[in-house]
Wavefront OBJ file of the C-alpha trace (Angstrom):
o trace
v 7.139 22.946 -2.310
v 9.343 19.916 -2.692
v 8.651 16.796 -4.674
v 8.665 14.763 -1.446
v 5.920 16.966 -0.016
v 3.877 16.598 -3.201
v 4.194 12.793 -3.160
v 3.260 12.568 0.535
v 0.312 14.939 0.179
v -1.036 13.148 -2.897
v -0.788 9.761 -1.185
v -2.550 11.049 1.929
v -5.346 12.667 -0.097
v -5.844 9.445 -2.013
v -5.973 7.435 1.216
v -8.512 9.922 2.576
v -10.628 9.495 -0.586
v -10.588 5.695 -0.173
v -11.624 5.975 3.478
v -14.391 8.451 2.616
v -15.677 6.132 -0.122
v -15.713 3.176 2.281
v -17.567 5.184 4.923
v -20.116 6.493 2.435
v -20.795 2.959 1.222
v -22.228 2.170 4.659
v -24.895 4.865 4.206
v -26.485 3.959 0.898
v -29.620 5.978 1.709
v -27.816 9.326 1.717
v -28.864 10.999 -1.533
v -27.509 14.492 -0.752
v -23.950 13.218 -1.127
v -24.480 11.607 -4.529
v -22.103 14.006 -6.359
v -19.448 13.454 -3.693
v -19.939 9.702 -3.842
v -19.745 9.711 -7.642
v -16.533 11.745 -7.532
v -14.963 9.399 -4.968
v -15.895 6.366 -7.070
v -14.421 7.939 -10.192
v -11.168 8.835 -8.450
v -10.663 5.594 -6.510
v -11.973 3.011 -9.017
v -8.692 2.719 -10.965
v -7.005 1.436 -7.799
v -9.831 -0.402 -6.045
v -11.355 -2.209 -9.019
v -8.329 -4.408 -9.856
v -8.010 -5.336 -6.182
v -11.728 -6.145 -5.977
v -11.429 -8.427 -9.012
v -8.709 -10.464 -7.295
v -9.950 -10.255 -3.705
v -13.606 -11.154 -3.322
v -15.592 -9.969 -0.260
v -15.317 -12.233 2.761
v -18.483 -12.524 4.814
v -19.920 -9.519 2.983
v -16.936 -7.354 3.924
v -14.843 -5.750 1.180
v -11.164 -5.728 2.148
v -10.020 -3.900 -1.001
v -9.821 -0.451 0.665
v -7.552 -1.872 3.376
v -5.311 -3.541 0.793
v -5.239 -0.373 -1.340
v -4.280 1.811 1.637
v -1.537 -0.647 2.564
v -0.166 -0.673 -1.006
v -0.336 3.125 -1.334
v 1.518 3.510 1.968
v 4.250 1.132 0.810
v 4.596 2.917 -2.535
v 4.678 6.312 -0.813
v 7.417 5.117 1.519
v 9.463 3.670 -1.351
v 9.182 6.824 -3.451
v 10.024 9.068 -0.496
v 13.071 6.941 0.279
v 14.203 7.198 -3.346
v 13.741 10.960 -3.213
v 15.571 11.176 0.103
v 12.582 12.798 1.771
v 12.324 10.469 4.778
l 1 2 3 4 5 6 7 8 9 10 11 12 13 14 15 16 17 18 19 20 21 22 23 24 25 26 27 28 29 30 31 32 33 34 35 36 37 38 39 40 41 42 43 44 45 46 47 48 49 50 51 52 53 54 55 56 57 58 59 60 61 62 63 64 65 66 67 68 69 70 71 72 73 74 75 76 77 78 79 80 81 82 83 84 85 86
């Protein structure tokens, strides 16, 4: 396993966690997924919370997951380029 693979996999898993958190937020009545939801909040809060503090919801829509995914993708690309992986 190369470092490039590890960076790419970690970034993709984190993006998946952000998407899953956003999707679960639409279904607030689902109680069976509470442990999953709590885990996703704990994992993604360090990235999403600072963005949410600077970027308020517009029309009730939270754009922080989109911004976070964009930033993670840029960082992943930069790191992979530095490592010579892509």
